[in-house]
C-alpha positions in Angstrom: 0.4 -0.1 -0.1 1.5 3.5 -0.5 -0.2 6.7 0.8 -2.0 8.5 -1.4 -0.4 11.8 -0.6 3.3 11.8 -0.4 4.1 7.8 -2.4 5.3 6.8 0.5 4.7 3.1 1.8 0.8 3.4 3.6 0.9 2.7 7.5 -2.7 1.4 8.2 -4.0 5.1 7.7 -7.2 5.6 4.9 -9.5 8.1 4.3 -12.7 7.4 1.8 -14.2 10.9 0.2 -17.2 11.4 0.9 -20.2 12.6 -2.2 -17.6 10.6 -5.2 -19.3 8.8 -7.2 -17.5 5.4 -6.8 -14.6 7.0 -4.1 -11.9 4.3 -3.9 -10.3 3.8 -0.4 -6.9 6.9 0.0 -4.0 5.0 2.1 -2.1 7.3 4.4 1.5 6.9 6.1 0.9 9.2 9.0 -2.1 11.2 10.6 -0.6 13.8 9.0 -1.7 12.3 5.3 -4.8 11.3 6.8 -6.1 14.8 7.9 -4.9 16.2 4.5 -7.0 14.2 2.5 -10.3 14.6 5.3 -9.8 18.5 4.5 -8.5 18.8 7.8 -4.5 19.1 7.9 -2.4 22.2 8.6 1.1 22.2 7.5 3.2 20.4 9.4 6.6 20.3 8.5 8.2 17.5 11.2 10.2 14.4 9.8 8.3 11.7 9.3 8.8 8.5 11.4 10.7 6.3 8.5 9.4 3.0 8.2 12.8 -0.4 8.4 12.1 -0.5 4.5 13.0 2.9 4.3 15.5 3.2 6.3 17.4 0.1 4.1 16.0 1.8 1.2 18.0 5.3 2.2 21.3 3.7 3.2 21.5 1.6 0.2 21.3 5.3 -1.6 23.7 7.3 0.4 25.9 3.7 -0.2 25.4 5.1 -4.8 26.0 8.1 -3.9 28.9 7.6 -1.8 30.3 5.2 -4.7 29.8 8.2 -7.3 31.5 10.7 -5.3 34.5 8.2 -4.8 34.4 7.1 -8.4 35.5 10.8 -9.5 38.1 11.6 -6.3 35.9 14.2 -4.6 33.9 13.4 -1.6 33.7 17.2 0.0 30.0 18.0 -1.6 31.7 21.9 -2.1 34.0 20.4 -4.9 31.7 19.1 -6.8 30.8 21.0 -10.0 26.4 21.7 -10.7 26.4 18.4 -13.3 28.4 16.1 -10.6 25.8 17.4 -8.2 23.5 16.7 -10.2 24.7 13.1 -11.1 25.2 12.0 -7.4 22.1 13.3 -6.7 20.7 10.8 -9.1 22.8 7.9 -7.6 20.9 8.7 -4.5 17.3 8.3 -5.3 17.1 6.1 -8.3 19.2 3.5 -5.6 16.5 4.6 -3.0 13.4 4.5 -5.1 14.9 0.4 -6.8 15.5 -0.8 -3.0 11.8 0.5 -1.9 10.3 -1.0 -4.9 12.3 -3.8 -4.7 10.7 -4.5 -0.9 7.1 -3.8 -2.9 7.8 -6.1 -4.6 8.7 -9.2 -2.2 5.2 -11.4 -1.9 3.5 -11.1 1.6 2.1 -13.9 3.4 -1.7 -14.5 2.7 -3.6 -12.6 5.7 -0.4 -10.2 6.5 -2.1 -7.2 8.2 0.1 -4.2 7.0 -0.4 -1.9 10.2 
């Protein structure tokens, strides 16, 4: 299940919009995003708790970024050119999303409750 707001892993929260023909269930990763879906949202810039899969994927992305930086001989980001900084960011985000997708593609046991 994926959060309808931020596309992170949903954690068992959800909302069905009222008064919509054939409304579908919208999953959410947090109470803040559940409130946003329901229209009772106040801007909150707090970092949400990450799931174990997101934590592992973050480390995978960081490793990919570090490998790229090492391959160009620059470990100080202040020395990156604009194209190098863009490639560094792409390495991190690509590996993060690929790792997270791998977790999402793993089969779950029948009857598992996602929260």
